[in-house]
Biopython code that builds the backbone (N, CA, C, O; Angstrom):
import numpy as np
from Bio.PDB.StructureBuilder import StructureBuilder

atoms = [
    (1, "MET", "N", (-109.199, 56.925, -38.848)),
    (1, "MET", "CA", (-109.588, 56.335, -38.158)),
    (1, "MET", "C", (-111.271, 55.715, -38.803)),
    (1, "MET", "O", (-111.955, 54.728, -38.533)),
    (2, "LEU", "N", (-111.437, 56.899, -39.768)),
    (2, "LEU", "CA", (-113.091, 56.536, -40.900)),
    (2, "LEU", "C", (-112.551, 55.832, -41.615)),
    (2, "LEU", "O", (-113.387, 54.948, -41.803)),
    (3, "SER", "N", (-111.196, 55.452, -42.501)),
    (3, "SER", "CA", (-110.447, 55.193, -43.596)),
    (3, "SER", "C", (-110.320, 53.482, -42.954)),
    (3, "SER", "O", (-110.635, 52.446, -43.541)),
    (4, "LEU", "N", (-109.817, 53.628, -41.731)),
    (4, "LEU", "CA", (-109.403, 52.384, -40.967)),
    (4, "LEU", "C", (-110.980, 51.306, -40.876)),
    (4, "LEU", "O", (-110.870, 50.209, -41.424)),
    (5, "CYS", "N", (-112.023, 51.555, -40.372)),
    (5, "CYS", "CA", (-113.142, 51.475, -40.885)),
    (5, "CYS", "C", (-113.798, 51.299, -42.071)),
    (5, "CYS", "O", (-114.153, 50.130, -41.922)),
    (6, "LEU", "N", (-114.235, 51.646, -43.202)),
    (6, "LEU", "CA", (-114.437, 51.384, -44.347)),
    (6, "LEU", "C", (-113.647, 50.557, -44.969)),
    (6, "LEU", "O", (-114.202, 49.677, -45.626)),
    (7, "SER", "N", (-112.017, 50.604, -44.939)),
    (7, "SER", "CA", (-111.134, 49.402, -45.254)),
    (7, "SER", "C", (-111.605, 47.955, -44.541)),
    (7, "SER", "O", (-111.642, 46.861, -45.105)),
    (8, "LEU", "N", (-111.997, 48.284, -42.979)),
    (8, "LEU", "CA", (-112.633, 47.073, -42.514)),
    (8, "LEU", "C", (-113.657, 45.978, -43.306)),
    (8, "LEU", "O", (-113.812, 44.758, -43.342)),
    (9, "VAL", "N", (-114.455, 47.586, -44.123)),
    (9, "VAL", "CA", (-116.321, 46.915, -43.987)),
    (9, "VAL", "C", (-115.691, 46.281, -45.427)),
    (9, "VAL", "O", (-115.839, 45.080, -45.652)),
    (10, "PHE", "N", (-115.168, 46.923, -46.134)),
    (10, "PHE", "CA", (-114.433, 46.137, -47.445)),
    (10, "PHE", "C", (-113.754, 44.936, -47.368)),
    (10, "PHE", "O", (-113.566, 44.118, -48.269)),
    (11, "LEU", "N", (-113.571, 44.919, -46.769)),
    (11, "LEU", "CA", (-112.464, 43.728, -46.905)),
    (11, "LEU", "C", (-112.731, 42.316, -45.675)),
    (11, "LEU", "O", (-112.002, 41.483, -45.138)),
    (12, "SER", "N", (-114.320, 42.686, -45.647)),
    (12, "SER", "CA", (-115.051, 41.845, -44.836)),
    (12, "SER", "C", (-115.594, 41.610, -45.396)),
    (12, "SER", "O", (-116.722, 41.839, -44.961)),
    (13, "GLY", "N", (-115.630, 40.944, -46.881)),
    (13, "GLY", "CA", (-116.813, 39.847, -47.628)),
    (13, "GLY", "C", (-116.930, 40.470, -48.250)),
    (13, "GLY", "O", (-117.090, 39.839, -49.295)),
    (14, "CYS", "N", (-117.034, 42.382, -48.626)),
    (14, "CYS", "CA", (-118.085, 43.009, -49.068)),
    (14, "CYS", "C", (-116.901, 42.744, -50.653)),
    (14, "CYS", "O", (-115.701, 42.498, -50.538)),
    (15, "LYS", "N", (-117.462, 42.844, -51.687)),
    (15, "LYS", "CA", (-117.431, 43.364, -52.779)),
    (15, "LYS", "C", (-117.170, 44.502, -52.695)),
    (15, "LYS", "O", (-118.066, 45.161, -52.169)),
    (16, "LYS", "N", (-115.900, 45.297, -53.132)),
    (16, "LYS", "CA", (-115.846, 46.592, -53.654)),
    (16, "LYS", "C", (-116.588, 46.986, -55.258)),
    (16, "LYS", "O", (-116.226, 46.444, -56.303)),
    (17, "GLU", "N", (-117.166, 47.539, -55.210)),
    (17, "GLU", "CA", (-117.912, 48.323, -56.376)),
    (17, "GLU", "C", (-117.567, 49.842, -56.260)),
    (17, "GLU", "O", (-117.438, 50.546, -55.259)),
    (18, "SER", "N", (-117.437, 50.192, -57.858)),
    (18, "SER", "CA", (-117.635, 51.355, -57.912)),
    (18, "SER", "C", (-119.382, 52.340, -58.008)),
    (18, "SER", "O", (-119.562, 53.548, -57.851)),
    (19, "ASP", "N", (-120.438, 51.218, -58.324)),
    (19, "ASP", "CA", (-121.172, 52.098, -58.222)),
    (19, "ASP", "C", (-122.019, 52.982, -56.685)),
    (19, "ASP", "O", (-121.338, 52.951, -55.660)),
    (20, "SER", "N", (-122.850, 53.413, -56.628)),
    (20, "SER", "CA", (-123.196, 54.183, -56.122)),
    (20, "SER", "C", (-123.940, 53.539, -54.488)),
    (20, "SER", "O", (-123.913, 53.810, -53.288)),
    (21, "SER", "N", (-124.514, 52.624, -55.362)),
    (21, "SER", "CA", (-125.856, 52.188, -54.582)),
    (21, "SER", "C", (-124.418, 51.526, -53.250)),
    (21, "SER", "O", (-124.880, 51.275, -52.137)),
    (22, "SER", "N", (-123.349, 51.368, -53.367)),
    (22, "SER", "CA", (-122.440, 50.235, -53.248)),
    (22, "SER", "C", (-121.496, 51.109, -51.684)),
    (22, "SER", "O", (-120.958, 50.740, -50.640)),
    (23, "VAL", "N", (-121.718, 52.159, -52.274)),
    (23, "VAL", "CA", (-121.032, 53.363, -51.466)),
    (23, "VAL", "C", (-121.660, 53.638, -50.357)),
    (23, "VAL", "O", (-121.338, 53.845, -49.187)),
    (24, "ILE", "N", (-122.987, 53.580, -51.195)),
    (24, "ILE", "CA", (-124.112, 54.477, -49.622)),
    (24, "ILE", "C", (-124.108, 53.179, -48.420)),
    (24, "ILE", "O", (-124.041, 53.286, -47.196)),
    (25, "LYS", "N", (-124.196, 52.073, -49.179)),
    (25, "LYS", "CA", (-124.858, 51.418, -48.400)),
    (25, "LYS", "C", (-123.482, 50.752, -47.089)),
    (25, "LYS", "O", (-123.713, 50.321, -45.960)),
    (26, "THR", "N", (-122.109, 50.891, -47.785)),
    (26, "THR", "CA", (-120.785, 51.559, -46.786)),
    (26, "THR", "C", (-120.679, 52.156, -45.913)),
    (26, "THR", "O", (-120.580, 51.934, -44.706)),
    (27, "LEU", "N", (-120.701, 53.131, -46.633)),
    (27, "LEU", "CA", (-120.878, 55.030, -45.446)),
    (27, "LEU", "C", (-121.923, 54.314, -44.745)),
    (27, "LEU", "O", (-121.353, 53.938, -43.721)),
    (28, "HIS", "N", (-123.139, 53.900, -44.697)),
    (28, "HIS", "CA", (-124.548, 53.873, -44.245)),
    (28, "HIS", "C", (-123.959, 53.256, -43.215)),
    (28, "HIS", "O", (-124.030, 54.012, -42.246)),
    (29, "TYR", "N", (-123.223, 51.912, -42.844)),
    (29, "TYR", "CA", (-122.556, 51.092, -42.174)),
    (29, "TYR", "C", (-122.340, 51.679, -40.995)),
    (29, "TYR", "O", (-122.788, 51.468, -39.868)),
    (30, "VAL", "N", (-121.429, 52.604, -41.520)),
    (30, "VAL", "CA", (-120.782, 53.489, -40.615)),
    (30, "VAL", "C", (-120.665, 54.867, -39.566)),
    (30, "VAL", "O", (-120.119, 55.131, -38.494)),
    (31, "PHE", "N", (-121.468, 55.513, -40.503)),
    (31, "PHE", "CA", (-122.088, 56.503, -40.200)),
    (31, "PHE", "C", (-124.038, 56.660, -40.082)),
    (31, "PHE", "O", (-124.622, 57.727, -40.275)),
    (32, "LYS", "N", (-125.044, 54.760, -39.579)),
    (32, "LYS", "CA", (-125.767, 55.143, -39.570)),
    (32, "LYS", "C", (-126.733, 55.822, -38.629)),
    (32, "LYS", "O", (-127.964, 55.796, -38.645)),
    (33, "ASN", "N", (-125.726, 56.566, -37.628)),
    (33, "ASN", "CA", (-126.819, 56.820, -36.345)),
    (33, "ASN", "C", (-125.740, 58.655, -37.091)),
    (33, "ASN", "O", (-124.597, 58.954, -36.746)),
    (34, "GLY", "N", (-126.325, 59.191, -37.743)),
    (34, "GLY", "CA", (-125.641, 60.421, -38.658)),
    (34, "GLY", "C", (-126.508, 60.528, -39.472)),
    (34, "GLY", "O", (-127.632, 60.027, -39.504)),
    (35, "GLU", "N", (-125.690, 61.587, -40.560)),
    (35, "GLU", "CA", (-125.757, 61.669, -41.637)),
    (35, "GLU", "C", (-125.162, 61.879, -42.663)),
    (35, "GLU", "O", (-124.231, 62.684, -42.668)),
    (36, "ILE", "N", (-125.610, 61.100, -43.981)),
    (36, "ILE", "CA", (-124.514, 61.253, -45.496)),
    (36, "ILE", "C", (-125.090, 62.233, -47.032)),
    (36, "ILE", "O", (-125.895, 61.744, -47.824)),
    (37, "ALA", "N", (-124.729, 63.082, -47.136)),
    (37, "ALA", "CA", (-124.510, 64.066, -48.035)),
    (37, "ALA", "C", (-124.323, 63.951, -48.983)),
    (37, "ALA", "O", (-123.101, 63.967, -49.132)),
    (38, "GLU", "N", (-125.102, 63.750, -50.393)),
    (38, "GLU", "CA", (-124.039, 63.914, -51.617)),
    (38, "GLU", "C", (-123.743, 65.447, -52.006)),
    (38, "GLU", "O", (-124.379, 66.392, -51.541)),
    (39, "CYS", "N", (-123.315, 65.491, -52.378)),
    (39, "CYS", "CA", (-121.846, 66.932, -52.420)),
    (39, "CYS", "C", (-120.974, 66.854, -53.989)),
    (39, "CYS", "O", (-120.391, 65.804, -54.258)),
    (40, "HIS", "N", (-120.943, 67.785, -54.774)),
    (40, "HIS", "CA", (-119.888, 68.191, -56.123)),
    (40, "HIS", "C", (-118.591, 68.464, -55.549)),
    (40, "HIS", "O", (-118.983, 68.809, -54.434)),
    (41, "TYR", "N", (-117.448, 68.554, -55.497)),
    (41, "TYR", "CA", (-116.345, 69.167, -55.574)),
    (41, "TYR", "C", (-115.675, 68.751, -57.007)),
    (41, "TYR", "O", (-115.549, 67.666, -57.575)),
    (42, "ASN", "N", (-115.132, 70.687, -57.489)),
    (42, "ASN", "CA", (-114.803, 70.504, -58.692)),
    (42, "ASN", "C", (-116.142, 69.070, -59.532)),
    (42, "ASN", "O", (-115.912, 67.865, -59.633)),
    (43, "GLY", "N", (-117.231, 69.699, -59.911)),
    (43, "GLY", "CA", (-117.480, 68.562, -60.725)),
    (43, "GLY", "C", (-117.980, 67.311, -60.254)),
    (43, "GLY", "O", (-119.139, 67.063, -60.584)),
    (44, "ALA", "N", (-117.350, 66.420, -59.527)),
    (44, "ALA", "CA", (-117.122, 65.404, -58.924)),
    (44, "ALA", "C", (-118.437, 65.046, -57.803)),
    (44, "ALA", "O", (-118.933, 65.844, -57.007)),
    (45, "LEU", "N", (-118.739, 63.907, -57.967)),
    (45, "LEU", "CA", (-119.681, 63.404, -56.932)),
    (45, "LEU", "C", (-118.715, 63.285, -55.514)),
    (45, "LEU", "O", (-117.639, 62.688, -55.559)),
    (46, "VAL", "N", (-119.281, 63.995, -54.100)),
    (46, "VAL", "CA", (-118.949, 63.448, -53.365)),
    (46, "VAL", "C", (-119.264, 63.035, -52.098)),
    (46, "VAL", "O", (-120.492, 63.080, -52.177)),
    (47, "TYR", "N", (-119.046, 62.698, -51.085)),
    (47, "TYR", "CA", (-119.856, 62.126, -50.050)),
    (47, "TYR", "C", (-119.496, 63.270, -48.684)),
    (47, "TYR", "O", (-118.315, 63.614, -48.626)),
    (48, "SER", "N", (-120.472, 63.873, -47.580)),
    (48, "SER", "CA", (-120.010, 64.329, -46.681)),
    (48, "SER", "C", (-120.686, 63.914, -45.724)),
    (48, "SER", "O", (-121.904, 64.087, -45.734)),
    (49, "CYS", "N", (-120.016, 63.229, -44.608)),
    (49, "CYS", "CA", (-120.374, 62.828, -43.992)),
    (49, "CYS", "C", (-120.412, 62.636, -42.636)),
    (49, "CYS", "O", (-119.383, 61.973, -42.497)),
    (50, "ALA", "N", (-121.001, 62.782, -41.251)),
    (50, "ALA", "CA", (-120.669, 63.331, -39.517)),
    (50, "ALA", "C", (-121.883, 62.568, -38.925)),
    (50, "ALA", "O", (-123.063, 62.874, -39.095)),
    (51, "LYS", "N", (-121.368, 61.447, -38.150)),
    (51, "LYS", "CA", (-122.102, 61.215, -36.938)),
    (51, "LYS", "C", (-122.774, 62.183, -36.326)),
    (51, "LYS", "O", (-122.638, 63.377, -36.592)),
    (52, "ASN", "N", (-123.677, 61.634, -35.316)),
    (52, "ASN", "CA", (-124.314, 62.617, -34.989)),
    (52, "ASN", "C", (-123.917, 62.359, -33.067)),
    (52, "ASN", "O", (-124.425, 61.735, -32.135)),
    (53, "ALA", "N", (-122.900, 63.133, -33.246)),
    (53, "ALA", "CA", (-122.182, 63.502, -31.571)),
    (53, "ALA", "C", (-122.108, 64.788, -32.045)),
    (53, "ALA", "O", (-121.787, 65.188, -33.164)),
    (54, "TYR", "N", (-122.383, 65.280, -31.238)),
    (54, "TYR", "CA", (-121.597, 66.586, -30.630)),
    (54, "TYR", "C", (-120.322, 67.361, -30.572)),
    (54, "TYR", "O", (-119.760, 67.648, -29.515)),
    (55, "ASP", "N", (-119.917, 67.668, -31.696)),
    (55, "ASP", "CA", (-118.210, 68.685, -32.483)),
    (55, "ASP", "C", (-118.025, 66.752, -33.436)),
    (55, "ASP", "O", (-117.765, 67.020, -34.609)),
    (56, "SER", "N", (-118.046, 66.143, -33.370)),
    (56, "SER", "CA", (-118.220, 65.287, -34.716)),
    (56, "SER", "C", (-117.600, 65.890, -35.377)),
    (56, "SER", "O", (-118.251, 66.924, -35.529)),
    (57, "PRO", "N", (-116.215, 66.010, -36.230)),
    (57, "PRO", "CA", (-115.719, 66.200, -37.386)),
    (57, "PRO", "C", (-116.844, 65.411, -38.401)),
    (57, "PRO", "O", (-117.473, 64.394, -38.109)),
    (58, "THR", "N", (-116.911, 66.197, -39.705)),
    (58, "THR", "CA", (-117.516, 66.103, -40.496)),
    (58, "THR", "C", (-116.464, 64.786, -41.549)),
    (58, "THR", "O", (-115.243, 64.791, -41.388)),
    (59, "ALA", "N", (-117.093, 63.796, -42.523)),
    (59, "ALA", "CA", (-115.515, 63.169, -43.494)),
    (59, "ALA", "C", (-116.009, 63.585, -44.944)),
    (59, "ALA", "O", (-117.169, 63.743, -45.325)),
    (60, "ILE", "N", (-114.913, 63.711, -45.600)),
    (60, "ILE", "CA", (-115.376, 64.153, -47.289)),
    (60, "ILE", "C", (-114.743, 62.611, -48.173)),
    (60, "ILE", "O", (-113.592, 62.281, -47.890)),
    (61, "PHE", "N", (-115.532, 61.730, -49.213)),
    (61, "PHE", "CA", (-115.663, 60.726, -49.824)),
    (61, "PHE", "C", (-115.812, 60.867, -50.941)),
    (61, "PHE", "O", (-116.705, 61.502, -51.502)),
    (62, "ASP", "N", (-115.040, 60.351, -51.348)),
    (62, "ASP", "CA", (-115.327, 60.315, -53.125)),
    (62, "ASP", "C", (-116.310, 59.345, -53.476)),
    (62, "ASP", "O", (-116.609, 58.432, -52.706)),
    (63, "LYS", "N", (-116.979, 59.539, -54.924)),
    (63, "LYS", "CA", (-117.743, 58.217, -55.529)),
    (63, "LYS", "C", (-116.911, 56.786, -54.739)),
    (63, "LYS", "O", (-117.481, 55.947, -54.042)),
    (64, "ASP", "N", (-115.749, 56.811, -55.012)),
    (64, "ASP", "CA", (-115.573, 54.967, -54.945)),
    (64, "ASP", "C", (-115.329, 54.961, -53.410)),
    (64, "ASP", "O", (-115.117, 53.813, -53.020)),
    (65, "GLY", "N", (-115.290, 55.975, -52.329)),
    (65, "GLY", "CA", (-115.479, 55.939, -50.388)),
    (65, "GLY", "C", (-114.439, 56.011, -50.047)),
    (65, "GLY", "O", (-114.213, 55.535, -48.935)),
    (66, "ILE", "N", (-113.285, 56.633, -50.813)),
    (66, "ILE", "CA", (-112.209, 56.663, -50.474)),
    (66, "ILE", "C", (-111.694, 58.088, -49.898)),
    (66, "ILE", "O", (-111.284, 59.062, -50.529)),
    (67, "GLU", "N", (-111.863, 57.879, -48.324)),
    (67, "GLU", "CA", (-111.371, 59.150, -47.477)),
    (67, "GLU", "C", (-110.283, 60.432, -48.322)),
    (67, "GLU", "O", (-109.135, 60.178, -48.684)),
    (68, "LEU", "N", (-111.021, 61.904, -48.519)),
    (68, "LEU", "CA", (-110.092, 62.691, -49.272)),
    (68, "LEU", "C", (-110.376, 63.205, -47.716)),
    (68, "LEU", "O", (-109.815, 62.346, -47.035)),
    (69, "ALA", "N", (-110.835, 63.958, -47.019)),
    (69, "ALA", "CA", (-110.595, 65.008, -46.072)),
    (69, "ALA", "C", (-111.039, 64.548, -44.725)),
    (69, "ALA", "O", (-111.269, 63.345, -44.597)),
    (70, "ILE", "N", (-111.223, 65.513, -43.481)),
    (70, "ILE", "CA", (-111.736, 65.538, -42.699)),
    (70, "ILE", "C", (-111.837, 66.723, -42.544)),
    (70, "ILE", "O", (-110.875, 67.396, -42.916)),
    (71, "CYS", "N", (-112.779, 67.287, -42.066)),
    (71, "CYS", "CA", (-113.048, 68.999, -41.272)),
    (71, "CYS", "C", (-113.656, 68.368, -40.069)),
    (71, "CYS", "O", (-114.581, 67.606, -39.788)),
    (72, "ASP", "N", (-112.665, 69.070, -39.468)),
    (72, "ASP", "CA", (-113.216, 69.422, -37.954)),
    (72, "ASP", "C", (-113.083, 70.619, -37.900)),
    (72, "ASP", "O", (-112.014, 71.115, -38.257)),
    (73, "PHE", "N", (-114.302, 71.540, -37.364)),
    (73, "PHE", "CA", (-114.472, 72.582, -37.754)),
    (73, "PHE", "C", (-114.330, 72.949, -36.213)),
    (73, "PHE", "O", (-113.398, 73.737, -36.055)),
    (74, "ALA", "N", (-115.026, 72.587, -34.940)),
    (74, "ALA", "CA", (-115.601, 72.745, -33.557)),
    (74, "ALA", "C", (-113.604, 73.121, -33.274)),
    (74, "ALA", "O", (-113.175, 74.153, -32.757)),
    (75, "TRP", "N", (-112.655, 71.838, -33.843)),
    (75, "TRP", "CA", (-111.243, 72.560, -33.722)),
    (75, "TRP", "C", (-110.304, 72.998, -34.569)),
    (75, "TRP", "O", (-109.089, 72.806, -34.616)),
    (76, "GLY", "N", (-111.075, 73.641, -35.257)),
    (76, "GLY", "CA", (-110.716, 74.912, -36.938)),
    (76, "GLY", "C", (-108.720, 73.467, -37.509)),
    (76, "GLY", "O", (-107.570, 73.812, -37.780)),
    (77, "THR", "N", (-109.208, 72.381, -37.442)),
    (77, "THR", "CA", (-108.495, 71.702, -38.377)),
    (77, "THR", "C", (-109.020, 71.219, -39.902)),
    (77, "THR", "O", (-109.188, 70.023, -40.144)),
    (78, "SER", "N", (-109.209, 72.034, -40.684)),
    (78, "SER", "CA", (-110.221, 71.212, -41.469)),
    (78, "SER", "C", (-109.427, 71.694, -42.716)),
    (78, "SER", "O", (-108.899, 72.778, -42.962)),
    (79, "ASP", "N", (-109.541, 70.156, -43.655)),
    (79, "ASP", "CA", (-108.497, 70.214, -45.109)),
    (79, "ASP", "C", (-109.753, 71.567, -45.687)),
    (79, "ASP", "O", (-110.836, 71.944, -45.238)),
    (80, "SER", "N", (-108.631, 72.102, -47.265)),
    (80, "SER", "CA", (-108.831, 72.553, -47.544)),
    (80, "SER", "C", (-110.286, 72.347, -48.307)),
    (80, "SER", "O", (-110.980, 73.364, -48.337)),
    (81, "ILE", "N", (-110.834, 71.171, -48.924)),
    (81, "ILE", "CA", (-112.031, 70.919, -49.137)),
    (81, "ILE", "C", (-113.003, 70.999, -48.838)),
    (81, "ILE", "O", (-114.038, 70.900, -49.497)),
    (82, "CYS", "N", (-112.798, 71.246, -47.495)),
    (82, "CYS", "CA", (-114.368, 71.403, -46.445)),
    (82, "CYS", "C", (-115.228, 72.628, -46.934)),
    (82, "CYS", "O", (-116.435, 72.846, -46.831)),
    (83, "PHE", "N", (-114.156, 73.391, -47.530)),
    (83, "PHE", "CA", (-114.794, 74.464, -47.592)),
    (83, "PHE", "C", (-114.872, 74.994, -49.663)),
    (83, "PHE", "O", (-114.951, 76.028, -50.327)),
    (84, "GLU", "N", (-114.808, 73.910, -49.835)),
    (84, "GLU", "CA", (-114.673, 73.644, -51.232)),
    (84, "GLU", "C", (-116.166, 72.971, -51.720)),
    (84, "GLU", "O", (-116.961, 73.613, -52.406)),
    (85, "ILE", "N", (-116.405, 71.640, -51.278)),
    (85, "ILE", "CA", (-117.611, 71.611, -51.921)),
    (85, "ILE", "C", (-118.830, 72.020, -52.039)),
    (85, "ILE", "O", (-119.329, 72.510, -51.026)),
    (86, "ASP", "N", (-119.464, 71.962, -52.989)),
    (86, "ASP", "CA", (-121.252, 72.678, -53.039)),
    (86, "ASP", "C", (-121.746, 71.781, -53.641)),
    (86, "ASP", "O", (-121.252, 70.771, -54.143)),
    (87, "SER", "N", (-123.181, 72.316, -53.572)),
    (87, "SER", "CA", (-124.431, 71.479, -53.848)),
    (87, "SER", "C", (-124.857, 70.111, -53.303)),
    (87, "SER", "O", (-125.507, 69.306, -53.969)),
    (88, "CYS", "N", (-124.524, 69.945, -52.290)),
    (88, "CYS", "CA", (-125.086, 69.578, -50.830)),
    (88, "CYS", "C", (-126.914, 68.839, -51.128)),
    (88, "CYS", "O", (-127.876, 69.491, -51.534)),
    (89, "VAL", "N", (-126.904, 67.393, -50.780)),
    (89, "VAL", "CA", (-128.216, 67.228, -50.272)),
    (89, "VAL", "C", (-128.031, 66.299, -49.799)),
    (89, "VAL", "O", (-127.373, 65.328, -50.174)),
    (90, "VAL", "N", (-128.757, 66.535, -48.648)),
    (90, "VAL", "CA", (-128.676, 65.524, -47.709)),
    (90, "VAL", "C", (-129.191, 63.893, -48.431)),
    (90, "VAL", "O", (-129.802, 63.944, -49.498)),
    (91, "VAL", "N", (-128.956, 62.738, -47.902)),
    (91, "VAL", "CA", (-129.535, 61.703, -48.767)),
    (91, "VAL", "C", (-130.293, 60.741, -47.274)),
    (91, "VAL", "O", (-131.222, 59.935, -47.233)),
    (92, "TYR", "N", (-129.407, 61.286, -46.224)),
    (92, "TYR", "CA", (-129.408, 60.272, -44.983)),
    (92, "TYR", "C", (-129.375, 60.681, -43.785)),
    (92, "TYR", "O", (-128.252, 60.729, -43.284)),
    (93, "ARG", "N", (-130.808, 61.197, -42.743)),
    (93, "ARG", "CA", (-130.303, 61.471, -41.575)),
    (93, "ARG", "C", (-130.914, 60.432, -39.955)),
    (93, "ARG", "O", (-132.099, 60.459, -39.623)),
    (94, "THR", "N", (-130.524, 60.133, -39.664)),
    (94, "THR", "CA", (-130.953, 59.848, -38.556)),
    (94, "THR", "C", (-131.809, 60.589, -37.368)),
    (94, "THR", "O", (-131.594, 61.800, -37.321)),
    (95, "HIS", "N", (-132.694, 60.108, -36.447)),
    (95, "HIS", "CA", (-133.320, 60.671, -35.951)),
    (95, "HIS", "C", (-134.263, 59.834, -34.396)),
    (95, "HIS", "O", (-135.011, 58.871, -34.227)),
    (96, "PRO", "N", (-133.768, 60.689, -33.727)),
    (96, "PRO", "CA", (-133.688, 62.063, -33.108)),
    (96, "PRO", "C", (-131.362, 61.668, -33.700)),
    (96, "PRO", "O", (-130.477, 60.848, -33.945)),
    (97, "ASN", "N", (-131.913, 63.597, -33.505)),
    (97, "ASN", "CA", (-129.897, 63.722, -34.201)),
    (97, "ASN", "C", (-129.687, 65.088, -33.647)),
    (97, "ASN", "O", (-130.594, 65.896, -33.848)),
    (98, "ASN", "N", (-128.748, 65.435, -33.052)),
    (98, "ASN", "CA", (-128.036, 66.735, -32.398)),
    (98, "ASN", "C", (-128.214, 67.944, -33.222)),
    (98, "ASN", "O", (-128.046, 69.072, -32.760)),
    (99, "TRP", "N", (-128.577, 67.692, -34.531)),
    (99, "TRP", "CA", (-128.853, 68.936, -35.590)),
    (99, "TRP", "C", (-130.504, 69.536, -35.384)),
    (99, "TRP", "O", (-130.838, 70.684, -35.674)),
    (100, "ASN", "N", (-131.579, 68.307, -34.726)),
    (100, "ASN", "CA", (-132.910, 68.634, -34.428)),
    (100, "ASN", "C", (-132.885, 68.955, -36.068)),
    (100, "ASN", "O", (-132.860, 70.160, -36.320)),
    (101, "LYS", "N", (-132.890, 68.013, -37.282)),
    (101, "LYS", "CA", (-133.327, 68.258, -38.433)),
    (101, "LYS", "C", (-134.201, 67.075, -38.289)),
    (101, "LYS", "O", (-134.198, 66.230, -37.393)),
    (102, "PRO", "N", (-135.451, 67.235, -40.038)),
    (102, "PRO", "CA", (-136.060, 66.225, -39.788)),
    (102, "PRO", "C", (-135.119, 64.719, -40.430)),
    (102, "PRO", "O", (-134.050, 64.919, -41.008)),
    (103, "GLU", "N", (-135.677, 63.191, -40.240)),
    (103, "GLU", "CA", (-134.811, 61.868, -40.212)),
    (103, "GLU", "C", (-134.790, 62.383, -41.872)),
    (103, "GLU", "O", (-135.585, 63.296, -42.097)),
    (104, "VAL", "N", (-133.904, 61.864, -43.165)),
    (104, "VAL", "CA", (-134.419, 61.310, -44.448)),
    (104, "VAL", "C", (-133.439, 60.276, -44.021)),
    (104, "VAL", "O", (-132.560, 59.998, -43.206)),
    (105, "ASN", "N", (-134.472, 59.658, -45.605)),
    (105, "ASN", "CA", (-133.859, 57.773, -45.697)),
    (105, "ASN", "C", (-133.888, 57.882, -47.155)),
    (105, "ASN", "O", (-134.526, 57.048, -47.798)),
    (106, "LYS", "N", (-133.012, 59.201, -47.969)),
    (106, "LYS", "CA", (-133.681, 58.969, -49.481)),
    (106, "LYS", "C", (-133.653, 57.116, -50.602)),
    (106, "LYS", "O", (-134.525, 56.679, -51.353)),
    (107, "TYR", "N", (-132.597, 56.642, -50.308)),
    (107, "TYR", "CA", (-132.636, 54.972, -50.454)),
    (107, "TYR", "C", (-132.821, 54.531, -49.675)),
    (107, "TYR", "O", (-132.123, 53.552, -49.410)),
    (108, "GLY", "N", (-133.740, 54.878, -48.880)),
    (108, "GLY", "CA", (-134.466, 53.534, -48.218)),
    (108, "GLY", "C", (-133.747, 52.646, -47.745)),
    (108, "GLY", "O", (-133.965, 51.494, -48.123)),
    (109, "LEU", "N", (-132.269, 52.994, -46.413)),
    (109, "LEU", "CA", (-131.345, 52.340, -46.145)),
    (109, "LEU", "C", (-131.762, 51.673, -45.100)),
    (109, "LEU", "O", (-131.016, 50.865, -44.546)),
]
sb = StructureBuilder()
sb.init_structure("model")
sb.init_model(0)
sb.init_chain("A")
sb.init_seg("    ")
for serial, (resi, resn, name, xyz) in enumerate(atoms, 1):
    if name == "N":
        sb.init_residue(resn, " ", resi, " ")
    sb.init_atom(name, np.array(xyz, "f"), 0.0, 1.0, " ", f" {name:<3s}", serial, name[0])
structure = sb.get_structure()
């Protein structure tokens, strides 16, 4: 489902670029009511994204916005990459949110 949403965003007139600012903007479009973190997986930049909803899965995207994994910790169906990402830094978080954490908007989205 998340892949479909991102594909529709890219196909709706937006030029797909591999720079992080366009990927962040695209992810923000889908996860505006949620959280986006920049993480690392095997030394590469990835994004961990979750919607602000109880028991919502987290999705992992590569630097080009391609979905790599779904991490559904609530239901125990998470891909192995979900446990291998590290050095995550939240760059966007909506407020108010279910996590009771402060708003973050590093890139002014």
